[in-house]
Backbone and ligand atoms as CSV (ligand in chain L), in Angstrom:
chain,resi,resn,atom,element,x,y,z
A,1,MET,N,N,46.523,-219.450,-34.407
A,1,MET,CA,C,47.598,-219.158,-33.425
A,1,MET,C,C,46.988,-218.853,-32.058
A,2,ILE,N,N,47.642,-219.315,-31.003
A,2,ILE,CA,C,47.166,-218.950,-29.665
A,2,ILE,C,C,48.035,-217.834,-29.104
A,3,SER,N,N,47.470,-217.072,-28.177
A,3,SER,CA,C,48.259,-216.002,-27.567
A,3,SER,C,C,49.294,-216.620,-26.632
A,4,LYS,N,N,50.328,-215.854,-26.334
A,4,LYS,CA,C,51.402,-216.336,-25.448
A,4,LYS,C,C,50.844,-216.685,-24.078
A,5,LYS,N,N,49.862,-215.876,-23.661
A,5,LYS,CA,C,49.276,-216.089,-22.339
A,5,LYS,C,C,48.529,-217.430,-22.278
A,6,VAL,N,N,47.714,-217.699,-23.313
A,6,VAL,CA,C,46.969,-218.967,-23.352
A,6,VAL,C,C,47.959,-220.133,-23.493
A,7,GLU,N,N,48.970,-219.957,-24.333
A,7,GLU,CA,C,49.984,-221.006,-24.534
A,7,GLU,C,C,50.656,-221.359,-23.204
A,8,LYS,N,N,51.006,-220.325,-22.433
A,8,LYS,CA,C,51.681,-220.542,-21.149
A,8,LYS,C,C,50.768,-221.309,-20.179
A,9,GLU,N,N,49.498,-220.906,-20.128
A,9,GLU,CA,C,48.556,-221.570,-19.216
A,9,GLU,C,C,48.289,-223.017,-19.644
A,10,LEU,N,N,48.197,-223.249,-20.944
A,10,LEU,CA,C,47.971,-224.623,-21.424
A,10,LEU,C,C,49.181,-225.498,-21.085
A,11,ASN,N,N,50.367,-224.926,-21.214
A,11,ASN,CA,C,51.575,-225.689,-20.863
A,11,ASN,C,C,51.625,-226.016,-19.375
A,12,LYS,N,N,51.173,-225.065,-18.550
A,12,LYS,CA,C,51.124,-225.333,-17.104
A,12,LYS,C,C,50.165,-226.496,-16.832
A,13,GLN,N,N,49.085,-226.533,-17.595
A,13,GLN,CA,C,48.094,-227.594,-17.395
A,13,GLN,C,C,48.626,-228.954,-17.860
A,14,ILE,N,N,49.456,-228.963,-18.918
A,14,ILE,CA,C,50.074,-230.231,-19.351
A,14,ILE,C,C,50.872,-230.795,-18.180
A,15,ASN,N,N,51.643,-229.926,-17.534
A,15,ASN,CA,C,52.452,-230.360,-16.398
A,15,ASN,C,C,51.560,-230.843,-15.245
A,16,ALA,N,N,50.476,-230.112,-14.984
A,16,ALA,CA,C,49.571,-230.490,-13.889
A,16,ALA,C,C,48.923,-231.848,-14.151
A,17,GLU,N,N,48.591,-232.123,-15.422
A,17,GLU,CA,C,47.980,-233.415,-15.752
A,17,GLU,C,C,48.994,-234.549,-15.605
A,18,PHE,N,N,50.238,-234.284,-16.006
A,18,PHE,CA,C,51.278,-235.310,-15.815
A,18,PHE,C,C,51.541,-235.525,-14.326
A,19,TYR,N,N,51.477,-234.451,-13.546
A,19,TYR,CA,C,51.646,-234.616,-12.092
A,19,TYR,C,C,50.515,-235.491,-11.546
A,20,SER,N,N,49.280,-235.244,-12.013
A,20,SER,CA,C,48.140,-236.057,-11.561
A,20,SER,C,C,48.393,-237.526,-11.900
A,21,ALA,N,N,48.878,-237.770,-13.126
A,21,ALA,CA,C,49.172,-239.149,-13.548
A,21,ALA,C,C,50.187,-239.783,-12.596
A,22,TYR,N,N,51.215,-239.028,-12.279
A,22,TYR,CA,C,52.299,-239.493,-11.409
A,22,TYR,C,C,51.761,-239.786,-10.000
A,23,LEU,N,N,50.907,-238.884,-9.508
A,23,LEU,CA,C,50.316,-239.046,-8.177
A,23,LEU,C,C,49.478,-240.325,-8.122
A,24,TYR,N,N,48.645,-240.544,-9.155
A,24,TYR,CA,C,47.776,-241.722,-9.138
A,24,TYR,C,C,48.568,-243.013,-9.356
A,25,LEU,N,N,49.663,-242.929,-10.083
A,25,LEU,CA,C,50.511,-244.117,-10.240
A,25,LEU,C,C,51.150,-244.466,-8.891
A,26,SER,N,N,51.511,-243.439,-8.142
A,26,SER,CA,C,52.075,-243.650,-6.807
A,26,SER,C,C,51.024,-244.266,-5.880
A,27,MET,N,N,49.789,-243.787,-5.991
A,27,MET,CA,C,48.709,-244.358,-5.173
A,27,MET,C,C,48.444,-245.811,-5.596
A,28,ALA,N,N,48.517,-246.079,-6.905
A,28,ALA,CA,C,48.321,-247.451,-7.406
A,28,ALA,C,C,49.388,-248.371,-6.816
A,29,ALA,N,N,50.623,-247.878,-6.761
A,29,ALA,CA,C,51.725,-248.683,-6.218
A,29,ALA,C,C,51.473,-248.976,-4.736
A,30,TRP,N,N,50.994,-247.958,-3.998
A,30,TRP,CA,C,50.699,-248.151,-2.568
A,30,TRP,C,C,49.630,-249.236,-2.412
A,31,CYS,N,N,48.559,-249.148,-3.199
A,31,CYS,CA,C,47.455,-250.117,-3.110
A,31,CYS,C,C,47.950,-251.528,-3.422
A,32,GLN,N,N,48.822,-251.610,-4.436
A,32,GLN,CA,C,49.368,-252.912,-4.825
A,32,GLN,C,C,50.184,-253.505,-3.675
A,33,THR,N,N,50.965,-252.640,-3.031
A,33,THR,CA,C,51.788,-253.078,-1.901
A,33,THR,C,C,50.919,-253.597,-0.763
A,34,LYS,N,N,49.738,-252.979,-0.597
A,34,LYS,CA,C,48.832,-253.391,0.493
A,34,LYS,C,C,47.906,-254.526,0.066
A,35,ASN,N,N,48.174,-255.095,-1.107
A,35,ASN,CA,C,47.375,-256.205,-1.632
A,35,ASN,C,C,45.934,-255.826,-1.956
A,36,LEU,N,N,45.694,-254.556,-2.193
A,36,LEU,CA,C,44.371,-254.090,-2.637
A,36,LEU,C,C,44.433,-253.977,-4.167
A,37,LYS,N,N,44.355,-255.120,-4.810
A,37,LYS,CA,C,44.614,-255.162,-6.259
A,37,LYS,C,C,43.551,-254.422,-7.072
A,38,GLY,N,N,42.300,-254.465,-6.610
A,38,GLY,CA,C,41.227,-253.758,-7.322
A,38,GLY,C,C,41.421,-252.248,-7.259
A,39,PHE,N,N,41.759,-251.751,-6.069
A,39,PHE,CA,C,42.013,-250.310,-5.932
A,39,PHE,C,C,43.250,-249.905,-6.744
A,40,ALA,N,N,44.232,-250.807,-6.764
A,40,ALA,CA,C,45.434,-250.538,-7.569
A,40,ALA,C,C,45.046,-250.409,-9.036
A,41,ASN,N,N,44.140,-251.286,-9.473
A,41,ASN,CA,C,43.670,-251.223,-10.868
A,41,ASN,C,C,42.945,-249.899,-11.127
A,42,TRP,N,N,42.078,-249.511,-10.201
A,42,TRP,CA,C,41.297,-248.270,-10.357
A,42,TRP,C,C,42.246,-247.079,-10.493
A,43,MET,N,N,43.260,-247.061,-9.622
A,43,MET,CA,C,44.226,-245.957,-9.663
A,43,MET,C,C,45.088,-246.007,-10.928
A,44,HIS,N,N,45.340,-247.215,-11.405
A,44,HIS,CA,C,46.139,-247.337,-12.618
A,44,HIS,C,C,45.355,-246.803,-13.819
A,45,VAL,N,N,44.058,-247.057,-13.834
A,45,VAL,CA,C,43.209,-246.506,-14.903
A,45,VAL,C,C,43.200,-244.977,-14.789
A,46,GLN,N,N,43.145,-244.497,-13.549
A,46,GLN,CA,C,43.166,-243.050,-13.311
A,46,GLN,C,C,44.469,-242.443,-13.874
A,47,TYR,N,N,45.560,-243.153,-13.638
A,47,TYR,CA,C,46.869,-242.730,-14.170
A,47,TYR,C,C,46.826,-242.657,-15.707
A,48,GLN,N,N,46.212,-243.655,-16.322
A,48,GLN,CA,C,46.115,-243.660,-17.796
A,48,GLN,C,C,45.250,-242.503,-18.290
A,49,GLU,N,N,44.164,-242.232,-17.562
A,49,GLU,CA,C,43.273,-241.116,-17.956
A,49,GLU,C,C,44.001,-239.784,-17.874
A,50,GLU,N,N,44.774,-239.592,-16.799
A,50,GLU,CA,C,45.488,-238.314,-16.641
A,50,GLU,C,C,46.549,-238.140,-17.728
A,51,THR,N,N,47.199,-239.249,-18.074
A,51,THR,CA,C,48.180,-239.181,-19.161
A,51,THR,C,C,47.482,-238.777,-20.459
A,52,ALA,N,N,46.290,-239.350,-20.686
A,52,ALA,CA,C,45.515,-238.999,-21.893
A,52,ALA,C,C,45.111,-237.520,-21.855
A,53,HIS,N,N,44.781,-237.008,-20.661
A,53,HIS,CA,C,44.440,-235.574,-20.548
A,53,HIS,C,C,45.650,-234.716,-20.925
A,54,ALA,N,N,46.818,-235.100,-20.397
A,54,ALA,CA,C,48.042,-234.337,-20.698
A,54,ALA,C,C,48.276,-234.308,-22.209
A,55,LEU,N,N,48.085,-235.465,-22.847
A,55,LEU,CA,C,48.330,-235.551,-24.286
A,55,LEU,C,C,47.284,-234.786,-25.096
A,56,LYS,N,N,46.075,-234.705,-24.553
A,56,LYS,CA,C,45.023,-233.946,-25.243
A,56,LYS,C,C,45.419,-232.455,-25.260
A,57,PHE,N,N,45.925,-231.961,-24.147
A,57,PHE,CA,C,46.411,-230.570,-24.107
A,57,PHE,C,C,47.624,-230.395,-25.028
A,58,HIS,N,N,48.527,-231.372,-24.949
A,58,HIS,CA,C,49.752,-231.367,-25.761
A,58,HIS,C,C,49.409,-231.234,-27.257
A,59,ASP,N,N,48.490,-232.079,-27.714
A,59,ASP,CA,C,48.120,-232.064,-29.136
A,59,ASP,C,C,47.443,-230.749,-29.508
A,60,TYR,N,N,46.648,-230.223,-28.570
A,60,TYR,CA,C,45.933,-228.976,-28.856
A,60,TYR,C,C,46.913,-227.803,-29.018
A,61,VAL,N,N,47.903,-227.731,-28.132
A,61,VAL,CA,C,48.904,-226.652,-28.224
A,61,VAL,C,C,49.577,-226.693,-29.594
A,62,ILE,N,N,49.959,-227.894,-30.028
A,62,ILE,CA,C,50.633,-228.031,-31.328
A,62,ILE,C,C,49.679,-227.684,-32.470
A,63,GLU,N,N,48.459,-228.172,-32.360
A,63,GLU,CA,C,47.457,-227.904,-33.401
A,63,GLU,C,C,47.230,-226.404,-33.605
A,64,ARG,N,N,47.342,-225.640,-32.509
A,64,ARG,CA,C,47.109,-224.198,-32.592
A,64,ARG,C,C,48.387,-223.408,-32.894
A,65,GLY,N,N,49.443,-224.114,-33.250
A,65,GLY,CA,C,50.682,-223.438,-33.623
A,65,GLY,C,C,51.547,-223.003,-32.448
A,66,GLY,N,N,51.260,-223.549,-31.259
A,66,GLY,CA,C,52.062,-223.201,-30.072
A,66,GLY,C,C,53.229,-224.155,-29.877
A,67,THR,N,N,53.991,-223.906,-28.810
A,67,THR,CA,C,55.130,-224.764,-28.477
A,67,THR,C,C,54.847,-225.475,-27.164
A,68,VAL,N,N,55.089,-226.774,-27.154
A,68,VAL,CA,C,54.916,-227.535,-25.913
A,68,VAL,C,C,56.198,-227.441,-25.103
A,69,ILE,N,N,56.039,-227.055,-23.820
A,69,ILE,CA,C,57.201,-226.947,-22.932
A,69,ILE,C,C,57.146,-228.112,-21.933
A,70,PHE,N,N,58.201,-228.900,-21.898
A,70,PHE,CA,C,58.247,-230.006,-20.945
A,70,PHE,C,C,58.978,-229.563,-19.683
A,71,ASP,N,N,58.197,-229.320,-18.649
A,71,ASP,CA,C,58.775,-228.876,-17.382
A,71,ASP,C,C,58.959,-230.095,-16.461
A,72,ALA,N,N,59.736,-229.911,-15.380
A,72,ALA,CA,C,59.938,-231.014,-14.433
A,72,ALA,C,C,58.621,-231.358,-13.751
A,73,ILE,N,N,58.407,-232.638,-13.515
A,73,ILE,CA,C,57.191,-233.082,-12.818
A,73,ILE,C,C,57.549,-233.304,-11.347
A,74,ALA,N,N,56.780,-232.669,-10.474
A,74,ALA,CA,C,57.068,-232.773,-9.035
A,74,ALA,C,C,56.887,-234.212,-8.555
A,75,ALA,N,N,57.662,-234.593,-7.559
A,75,ALA,CA,C,57.552,-235.945,-7.006
A,75,ALA,C,C,56.295,-236.049,-6.149
A,76,PRO,N,N,55.499,-237.086,-6.379
A,76,PRO,CA,C,54.294,-237.246,-5.545
A,76,PRO,C,C,54.635,-237.912,-4.209
A,77,LYS,N,N,53.694,-237.812,-3.285
A,77,LYS,CA,C,53.787,-238.521,-2.013
A,77,LYS,C,C,53.789,-240.031,-2.312
A,78,ILE,N,N,54.407,-240.839,-1.442
A,78,ILE,CA,C,54.440,-242.288,-1.726
A,78,ILE,C,C,53.784,-243.145,-0.640
A,79,SER,N,N,53.342,-242.489,0.435
A,79,SER,CA,C,52.762,-243.318,1.489
A,79,SER,C,C,51.553,-242.652,2.137
A,80,TRP,N,N,50.568,-243.467,2.490
A,80,TRP,CA,C,49.326,-242.971,3.087
A,80,TRP,C,C,48.967,-243.831,4.287
A,81,LYS,N,N,48.123,-243.248,5.164
A,81,LYS,CA,C,47.710,-243.971,6.386
A,81,LYS,C,C,46.837,-245.166,6.034
A,82,ASN,N,N,45.874,-244.920,5.147
A,82,ASN,CA,C,44.923,-245.974,4.788
A,82,ASN,C,C,44.207,-245.590,3.483
A,83,ILE,N,N,43.334,-246.473,3.025
A,83,ILE,CA,C,42.668,-246.272,1.736
A,83,ILE,C,C,41.691,-245.079,1.775
A,84,ILE,N,N,41.125,-244.792,2.948
A,84,ILE,CA,C,40.226,-243.626,3.050
A,84,ILE,C,C,41.036,-242.344,2.827
A,85,GLU,N,N,42.223,-242.302,3.402
A,85,GLU,CA,C,43.068,-241.113,3.214
A,85,GLU,C,C,43.413,-240.939,1.725
A,86,ILE,N,N,43.683,-242.041,1.048
A,86,ILE,CA,C,43.992,-241.977,-0.398
A,86,ILE,C,C,42.839,-241.313,-1.159
A,87,PHE,N,N,41.620,-241.753,-0.876
A,87,PHE,CA,C,40.491,-241.207,-1.637
A,87,PHE,C,C,40.098,-239.801,-1.184
A,88,SER,N,N,40.347,-239.475,0.087
A,88,SER,CA,C,40.106,-238.086,0.534
A,88,SER,C,C,41.061,-237.162,-0.211
A,89,GLU,N,N,42.315,-237.584,-0.310
A,89,GLU,CA,C,43.306,-236.751,-1.014
A,89,GLU,C,C,43.034,-236.703,-2.514
A,90,THR,N,N,42.510,-237.795,-3.050
A,90,THR,CA,C,42.163,-237.805,-4.481
A,90,THR,C,C,41.060,-236.785,-4.751
A,91,LEU,N,N,40.062,-236.750,-3.870
A,91,LEU,CA,C,38.970,-235.792,-4.068
A,91,LEU,C,C,39.493,-234.358,-3.949
A,92,LYS,N,N,40.339,-234.137,-2.950
A,92,LYS,CA,C,40.925,-232.799,-2.776
A,92,LYS,C,C,41.716,-232.408,-4.023
A,93,HIS,N,N,42.457,-233.379,-4.547
A,93,HIS,CA,C,43.268,-233.105,-5.736
A,93,HIS,C,C,42.380,-232.790,-6.947
A,94,GLU,N,N,41.305,-233.538,-7.104
A,94,GLU,CA,C,40.412,-233.278,-8.243
A,94,GLU,C,C,39.716,-231.918,-8.109
A,95,ASN,N,N,39.397,-231.529,-6.864
A,95,ASN,CA,C,38.820,-230.182,-6.656
A,95,ASN,C,C,39.823,-229.113,-7.099
A,96,HIS,N,N,41.081,-229.375,-6.784
A,96,HIS,CA,C,42.154,-228.459,-7.176
A,96,HIS,C,C,42.265,-228.391,-8.712
A,97,VAL,N,N,42.191,-229.557,-9.365
A,97,VAL,CA,C,42.278,-229.582,-10.837
A,97,VAL,C,C,41.090,-228.822,-11.444
A,98,THR,N,N,39.922,-228.979,-10.853
A,98,THR,CA,C,38.740,-228.250,-11.344
A,98,THR,C,C,39.001,-226.741,-11.281
A,99,ALA,N,N,39.611,-226.296,-10.182
A,99,ALA,CA,C,39.923,-224.862,-10.047
A,99,ALA,C,C,40.917,-224.429,-11.129
A,100,LEU,N,N,41.884,-225.304,-11.451
A,100,LEU,CA,C,42.863,-224.978,-12.508
A,100,LEU,C,C,42.166,-224.850,-13.868
A,101,ILE,N,N,41.249,-225.778,-14.135
A,101,ILE,CA,C,40.522,-225.756,-15.423
A,101,ILE,C,C,39.650,-224.489,-15.499
A,102,ASN,N,N,38.987,-224.170,-14.393
A,102,ASN,CA,C,38.146,-222.957,-14.381
A,102,ASN,C,C,38.988,-221.709,-14.619
A,103,ASN,N,N,40.166,-221.702,-14.017
A,103,ASN,CA,C,41.062,-220.557,-14.209
A,103,ASN,C,C,41.495,-220.457,-15.678
A,104,LEU,N,N,41.813,-221.616,-16.255
A,104,LEU,CA,C,42.205,-221.647,-17.669
A,104,LEU,C,C,41.074,-221.119,-18.552
A,105,MET,N,N,39.864,-221.528,-18.219
A,105,MET,CA,C,38.692,-221.064,-18.972
A,105,MET,C,C,38.573,-219.539,-18.855
A,106,ASN,N,N,38.794,-219.006,-17.664
A,106,ASN,CA,C,38.744,-217.548,-17.475
A,106,ASN,C,C,39.777,-216.840,-18.349
A,107,VAL,N,N,40.985,-217.429,-18.420
A,107,VAL,CA,C,42.045,-216.828,-19.239
A,107,VAL,C,C,41.639,-216.859,-20.717
A,108,ALA,N,N,41.128,-218.001,-21.176
A,108,ALA,CA,C,40.718,-218.127,-22.590
A,108,ALA,C,C,39.634,-217.096,-22.925
A,109,ILE,N,N,38.680,-216.925,-22.018
A,109,ILE,CA,C,37.590,-215.975,-22.274
A,109,ILE,C,C,38.130,-214.540,-22.264
A,110,SER,N,N,38.995,-214.242,-21.286
A,110,SER,CA,C,39.522,-212.867,-21.222
A,110,SER,C,C,40.408,-212.541,-22.426
A,111,GLU,N,N,41.007,-213.585,-23.023
A,111,GLU,CA,C,41.832,-213.387,-24.227
A,111,GLU,C,C,40.978,-213.451,-25.503
A,112,LYS,N,N,39.689,-213.631,-25.323
A,112,LYS,CA,C,38.748,-213.792,-26.445
A,112,LYS,C,C,39.152,-214.957,-27.365
A,113,ASP,N,N,39.705,-216.010,-26.741
A,113,ASP,CA,C,40.093,-217.199,-27.499
A,113,ASP,C,C,38.928,-218.191,-27.405
A,114,TYR,N,N,37.977,-218.063,-28.314
A,114,TYR,CA,C,36.763,-218.878,-28.240
A,114,TYR,C,C,37.022,-220.335,-28.607
A,115,ALA,N,N,38.012,-220.566,-29.458
A,115,ALA,CA,C,38.359,-221.952,-29.809
A,115,ALA,C,C,38.894,-222.672,-28.574
A,116,ALA,N,N,39.771,-221.980,-27.824
A,116,ALA,CA,C,40.326,-222.595,-26.606
A,116,ALA,C,C,39.217,-222.824,-25.580
A,117,SER,N,N,38.315,-221.872,-25.468
A,117,SER,CA,C,37.257,-222.045,-24.474
A,117,SER,C,C,36.343,-223.207,-24.873
A,118,ASN,N,N,36.129,-223.396,-26.156
A,118,ASN,CA,C,35.352,-224.541,-26.637
A,118,ASN,C,C,36.080,-225.850,-26.330
A,119,PHE,N,N,37.390,-225.861,-26.572
A,119,PHE,CA,C,38.220,-227.032,-26.261
A,119,PHE,C,C,38.162,-227.348,-24.760
A,120,LEU,N,N,38.235,-226.303,-23.941
A,120,LEU,CA,C,38.263,-226.483,-22.479
A,120,LEU,C,C,36.940,-226.982,-21.913
A,121,GLN,N,N,35.866,-226.755,-22.652
A,121,GLN,CA,C,34.554,-227.203,-22.164
A,121,GLN,C,C,34.549,-228.716,-21.907
A,122,TRP,N,N,35.286,-229.476,-22.729
A,122,TRP,CA,C,35.376,-230.923,-22.528
A,122,TRP,C,C,35.930,-231.219,-21.126
A,123,PHE,N,N,36.937,-230.445,-20.716
A,123,PHE,CA,C,37.557,-230.668,-19.407
A,123,PHE,C,C,36.639,-230.214,-18.263
A,124,VAL,N,N,35.844,-229.176,-18.521
A,124,VAL,CA,C,34.881,-228.729,-17.502
A,124,VAL,C,C,33.916,-229.895,-17.210
A,125,ASN,N,N,33.419,-230.527,-18.273
A,125,ASN,CA,C,32.501,-231.664,-18.108
A,125,ASN,C,C,33.202,-232.858,-17.458
A,126,GLU,N,N,34.419,-233.102,-17.894
A,126,GLU,CA,C,35.202,-234.224,-17.367
A,126,GLU,C,C,35.395,-234.086,-15.858
A,127,GLN,N,N,35.630,-232.864,-15.405
A,127,GLN,CA,C,35.845,-232.658,-13.965
A,127,GLN,C,C,34.581,-232.957,-13.152
A,128,VAL,N,N,33.421,-232.687,-13.723
A,128,VAL,CA,C,32.168,-233.002,-13.022
A,128,VAL,C,C,32.122,-234.516,-12.786
A,129,GLU,N,N,32.460,-235.267,-13.847
A,129,GLU,CA,C,32.457,-236.727,-13.765
A,129,GLU,C,C,33.516,-237.240,-12.789
A,130,GLU,N,N,34.706,-236.662,-12.876
A,130,GLU,CA,C,35.807,-237.102,-12.006
A,130,GLU,C,C,35.443,-236.907,-10.530
A,131,GLU,N,N,34.937,-235.720,-10.214
A,131,GLU,CA,C,34.594,-235.440,-8.817
A,131,GLU,C,C,33.485,-236.376,-8.337
A,132,ALA,N,N,32.504,-236.624,-9.202
A,132,ALA,CA,C,31.383,-237.500,-8.816
A,132,ALA,C,C,31.874,-238.934,-8.585
A,133,ASN,N,N,32.741,-239.435,-9.464
A,133,ASN,CA,C,33.263,-240.805,-9.309
A,133,ASN,C,C,34.035,-240.962,-8.009
A,134,VAL,N,N,34.922,-240.016,-7.755
A,134,VAL,CA,C,35.766,-240.120,-6.555
A,134,VAL,C,C,34.911,-239.968,-5.294
A,135,THR,N,N,33.949,-239.048,-5.333
A,135,THR,CA,C,33.065,-238.870,-4.173
A,135,THR,C,C,32.304,-240.164,-3.897
A,136,GLY,N,N,31.849,-240.834,-4.959
A,136,GLY,CA,C,31.117,-242.097,-4.803
A,136,GLY,C,C,31.952,-243.151,-4.093
A,137,VAL,N,N,33.190,-243.314,-4.516
A,137,VAL,CA,C,34.070,-244.315,-3.894
A,137,VAL,C,C,34.353,-243.919,-2.444
A,138,LEU,N,N,34.636,-242.643,-2.220
A,138,LEU,CA,C,34.961,-242.178,-0.869
A,138,LEU,C,C,33.781,-242.412,0.086
A,139,GLU,N,N,32.577,-242.133,-0.378
A,139,GLU,CA,C,31.387,-242.335,0.467
A,139,GLU,C,C,31.230,-243.818,0.828
A,140,GLN,N,N,31.459,-244.685,-0.156
A,140,GLN,CA,C,31.340,-246.132,0.112
A,140,GLN,C,C,32.406,-246.578,1.106
A,141,LEU,N,N,33.609,-246.058,0.945
A,141,LEU,CA,C,34.694,-246.415,1.866
A,141,LEU,C,C,34.373,-245.973,3.295
A,142,LYS,N,N,33.782,-244.789,3.416
A,142,LYS,CA,C,33.428,-244.296,4.750
A,142,LYS,C,C,32.334,-245.167,5.367
A,143,MET,N,N,31.391,-245.602,4.526
A,143,MET,CA,C,30.287,-246.457,5.001
A,143,MET,C,C,30.809,-247.725,5.649
A,144,ILE,N,N,31.877,-248.281,5.067
A,144,ILE,CA,C,32.401,-249.562,5.585
A,144,ILE,C,C,33.628,-249.336,6.459
A,145,ASP,N,N,33.879,-248.073,6.777
A,145,ASP,CA,C,35.008,-247.700,7.632
A,145,ASP,C,C,36.355,-248.139,7.036
A,146,GLY,N,N,36.371,-248.351,5.744
A,146,GLY,CA,C,37.617,-248.675,5.031
A,146,GLY,C,C,38.285,-249.958,5.456
A,147,LYS,N,N,37.502,-250.921,5.977
A,147,LYS,CA,C,38.164,-252.171,6.389
A,147,LYS,C,C,37.239,-253.395,6.362
A,148,GLY,N,N,37.825,-254.524,6.721
A,148,GLY,CA,C,37.063,-255.765,6.847
A,148,GLY,C,C,36.718,-256.423,5.523
A,149,SER,N,N,35.777,-257.373,5.595
A,149,SER,CA,C,35.425,-258.124,4.386
A,149,SER,C,C,34.710,-257.227,3.372
A,150,ALA,N,N,34.017,-256.175,3.854
A,150,ALA,CA,C,33.352,-255.243,2.926
A,150,ALA,C,C,34.389,-254.532,2.058
A,151,LEU,N,N,35.541,-254.259,2.636
A,151,LEU,CA,C,36.612,-253.615,1.858
A,151,LEU,C,C,37.080,-254.557,0.745
A,152,LEU,N,N,37.179,-255.844,1.071
A,152,LEU,CA,C,37.614,-256.803,0.055
A,152,LEU,C,C,36.581,-256.923,-1.066
A,153,MET,N,N,35.294,-256.813,-0.697
A,153,MET,CA,C,34.242,-256.855,-1.723
A,153,MET,C,C,34.328,-255.633,-2.633
A,154,LEU,N,N,34.550,-254.480,-2.004
A,154,LEU,CA,C,34.677,-253.240,-2.796
A,154,LEU,C,C,35.928,-253.303,-3.680
A,155,ASP,N,N,36.976,-253.909,-3.136
A,155,ASP,CA,C,38.217,-254.059,-3.904
A,155,ASP,C,C,37.948,-254.868,-5.179
A,156,ARG,N,N,37.125,-255.885,-5.041
A,156,ARG,CA,C,36.793,-256.707,-6.205
A,156,ARG,C,C,36.028,-255.890,-7.257
A,157,GLU,N,N,35.149,-255.025,-6.761
A,157,GLU,CA,C,34.369,-254.160,-7.662
A,157,GLU,C,C,35.287,-253.177,-8.403
A,158,MET,N,N,36.285,-252.692,-7.703
A,158,MET,CA,C,37.209,-251.721,-8.294
A,158,MET,C,C,38.051,-252.345,-9.412
A,159,GLN,N,N,38.118,-253.664,-9.364
A,159,GLN,CA,C,38.873,-254.400,-10.383
A,159,GLN,C,C,38.213,-254.284,-11.765
A,160,GLN,N,N,36.917,-253.953,-11.769
A,160,GLN,CA,C,36.158,-253.926,-13.032
A,160,GLN,C,C,36.490,-252.723,-13.910
A,161,ARG,N,N,37.051,-251.673,-13.315
A,161,ARG,CA,C,37.265,-250.448,-14.104
A,161,ARG,C,C,38.280,-250.677,-15.231
A,162,VAL,N,N,37.927,-250.222,-16.428
A,162,VAL,CA,C,38.865,-250.328,-17.556
A,162,VAL,C,C,39.094,-248.954,-18.178
A,163,PHE,N,N,40.264,-248.786,-18.708
A,163,PHE,CA,C,40.603,-247.522,-19.365
A,163,PHE,C,C,39.965,-247.472,-20.741
A,164,VAL,N,N,39.265,-246.382,-21.015
A,164,VAL,CA,C,38.670,-246.187,-22.345
A,164,VAL,C,C,39.460,-245.066,-23.027
A,165,PRO,N,N,40.200,-245.405,-24.092
A,165,PRO,CA,C,41.002,-244.360,-24.754
A,165,PRO,C,C,40.127,-243.200,-25.244
A,166,LEU,N,N,40.675,-242.000,-25.200
A,166,LEU,CA,C,39.914,-240.836,-25.650
A,166,LEU,C,C,39.797,-240.853,-27.171
A,167,THR,N,N,38.606,-240.558,-27.641
A,167,THR,CA,C,38.395,-240.438,-29.085
A,167,THR,C,C,37.710,-239.091,-29.311
A,168,ALA,N,N,37.471,-238.768,-30.566
A,168,ALA,CA,C,36.788,-237.497,-30.856
A,168,ALA,C,C,35.416,-237.493,-30.181
A,169,ALA,N,N,34.828,-238.699,-30.011
A,169,ALA,CA,C,33.478,-238.773,-29.441
A,169,ALA,C,C,33.449,-238.607,-27.932
A,170,ASN,N,N,34.530,-239.028,-27.236
A,170,ASN,CA,C,34.484,-238.904,-25.771
A,170,ASN,C,C,35.562,-237.970,-25.236
L,1,FEO,FE1,FE,42.844,-234.602,-15.557
L,1,FEO,FE2,FE,41.616,-235.901,-12.941
L,1,FEO,O1,O,41.643,-234.515,-14.185
């Protein structure tokens, strides 16, 4: 059984992960509209990953005998100035998610819920990867000033990203 406090925080995180999914789907739609199909693909994979994160929390709450609460998902922004702004905001958003995960970890530790803290360690590692990936793309975009034929080349590279479903191993 999980404590009410941990259950409440995990439920907040389910909502935050679904919001992330919604935000990245909105960014994918923007990229598609601007004919940046590779970036649209990258964001669509990001949307799938966030949905998988939400479901990982969802399954964990149920596994521990808690109740999943489905709260309203806030509407994401739908328009951006350019692709650099999209990735700057993505990095800012991932930094925010890292802070949420760290806070959740603090709650689990203060509640002496070692199983939850062990579960959360996967997300701590995941955030390191997420921030590094987004920073990498943002740096490349800045290098090419987010435009011209170099942008089209990068767009082609972004097309390569594929969603890898979460398993017990990853
Ligand atoms: Fe679910 Fe992008 O962290």
